[in-house]
Phi, psi and omega in degrees: 000142181297140180298120182297339180290343185225064179276121179260115186234135181250122181257130183242122178058039175261135175289162181300324180292315180295320180297319180297321179298314181297316183295322178296318180298316182289322180295319179295339181269004175100000180279141166257123193260135167239108191230167177208139177252131178230157183228347182236166180295321180295318178296322180296316180298318179295321180293322180296331178277339184287313184221163171268097186283145178276321183214147173240126174252125185229142172286148185285310191239060176278140182294328183269326183207095181274175185297324179296320178294323179298316180299318180297316180296319179297316181293321181298330179269003177067031182260154177234076181250129179302127178250119178249124185257135177233148182212156178277323180209116180204145180274171181295323181297318178293322179296317178296322181295316182290327176293322179295329180287339176137004178290145180286323181198169181220141178206164180270142180295333180285347182222087182259023180297332181274358188299310182297311177301322180295317179297315180300315179297319180298317180295321178295318180296319178297316180297316180295322179294320177298320176297319179299315180298317179297315179295320180295319178296318178296322179295317179296318178297317179296322180294317178297317179296317180297315179296322179295320180292311183295326181288339181256354177287144179278051181182179182263118173272134186210162166239129181238131183238139177237114182284177181299327180269022181061026176279119184269148176204159176244096178297330181212139175217133181282168184295340183293350179297332178298319181285313186282316188254350183072018181232134177290154178304319181295320181292320181290321178292328178282329182229076184297340180288351180292329182293309178302334179291337179283337185288135177297149187303324183288347181252355184294321183293317179295324177300313182291315182297315181293327177294315180293322177298318178297320180292320182288319186260359185051042179254164181298136179269107177244123180216138173234134180195182183251141175232159175226114181289139181301129181086000181247128182282338182279147176259135181251141170267130178235150176242125181247131177222124184214148179253128183269156170208140183273133180274168182297328180276007179092350179289157178253130181239130177250135170253122186205184179219145180233125184235158178274117181245022182301314181299319179297318180295318178295322178295317178300316179295320180293321178296316179298319179294319179295319179296320178296316179294322178295322178296317178296318180295318179299317179296319180294316180295323177296320179295316179297320180299316179294322178295320179294319177298318179296320180295315180296317179298320180294317180294320178296318182290309186284319186270294182294314180299318179295320180294317179297324177296319179296321178298317179299318179296324179290329182281331185304313180297337182279351184268342181280178185263008180291134179282128181226164181285160181298325181299328180296313181290325177295320178295320178295320180298317178296319180296316179295321179299318178296321179292321178297320177299323178294320178296318180298317179297317180296318179297317179296318182295315179295321179297319178294325177296321181287315177203109181301129179294343180296339178298335178293342179269000178112159184293326180295311179297322181295316180294317178297317179297316181294322178296318179293315177302317180295316180297317180296324184280323188253341184081003178272124181294127182229110182255135180248130178242124180214131182288333183245145176284339181214133176236118183278118181227156170299145185300320179296319179293319179298316179296318181298313179297319180296318180293322176298318179296316177301314181295323178298314179297322178298316179297321179297314181295328183278320194238336194280332187055046184265160176246339181217149179224136175245126181244132177239124177238116188227137173260120178256192179287097179075012183224155173237129182246128173239123183233121181237120180236139175234168180251032184276204186287341176089127179282147180248167178299323180296319179297320183289335182266003180298144181297330184260019179276064185287334179298313179295317179299317180298317179296317180297318181294322177301317181292319180296322178298332180262016178061029180252188181237147179229135179216137176226135180211160179193164175231145183302126179063016180234003174104173182230147179231130176244128181230131172232143179223117188230136175294139181270346182259217182294122180292347180274076180255161186279178185295326180294318178294322179297319178296319178297320178298315181295322180295315181291323179296319180298322179297316181287316187290337181272354175294148190291142173287180180298126183269321183222153179295331181296328181297321181289329182296339179276347185291000000 
């Protein structure tokens, strides 16, 4: 409320006598007056700009500036100052008319007993109206902010109410319901039973139970389940989280948000599936490692160990003191030499199995050597195409590519029933591309998803460890294509480089595999 000690009052067309009467009445009521008397429209406009007046007292029927003109001037300037009209002689009809135009009150000059109460009431009304305007502006600002937040949230903001008779309703639903639920906010608020109809049958009971538990214990309502939008073949995973509060009438009201977590759920399943496959692959690799160790131990024991034992047996007769002819020692020397050559051959063979020495000559020579070895062993024609005679690679990367190539050839010999293979080894800008195509029976999706397809899993894992890409595809009776694309430099590359790698890999991997056996014969 305006401080009564400093009442600013503007008098319009008041005589000095009338003004003195008004000031005395106000002073006796405790007001300290700051006033100004004006008589023309120009003076009124200047006065309105001079101060923020608390009250305006105007004569009703002044010849130069009447009350109707005062109301128009106040409205034109967008001001809300209480206008109290006083008159010496005026009828009720005129009083009603001036009040309808916007005057706060009307009274007779001969009876100003109501002046102080009217001023006090006017000041209170102005104060209350200012508070109302401020609250309304804050409410509008809050509403705009709320709408901006809800429209940008990745989910549906809602209010859900459950009455005493378990009657459900949605007092509020944000616009995102159209995207997530396939229902407009108006439709869902008008027909709240439409939402439970979207929930899959196996999740409806958990939805209801968790809602009732939240209502009974006033605890947060957390629910995850699947919905299927009408006309949509895909099933969505949604997460609902809402906080309850009990209303005065006993109803329960939840304020919450519902978001689409389908991508997260699919990612979780894929991670779980990948972990399971990695565990199987790790177990398989451990088993293979133990088998390889057993094989190497067996070969060392049976082959090298047996040969060394034979050498020892040949040497024993030469160690005694029995006199023998020269021919005997010469024969033993030849026999021991033959046995030593056998040990050397066995050692070289085992060493090549562990790590082909040809890798020291570069990845191109290693791939060409492996292709020739494979052709000689299986009779399957294997042609290698490479633009460069030498590609400089890190030893770990070279071994990884070589092992992927070996595994690819092994799979072809076991399953493809192919007669020809085309191999492409290309060095690109910071990348190495290995492309292997055969003209066999063609791998299928079922073959690639088999639980025991550890060869494919192993190749894929090798490529992923090197931040590369692996792709295998095939068509029945039209062949299979294996493509790998691996960075040759620092594997810690940024997102733009990763996008470029994926784009280039997609370009190579989508090229058609061998369509006909005749095509390979021309290579």
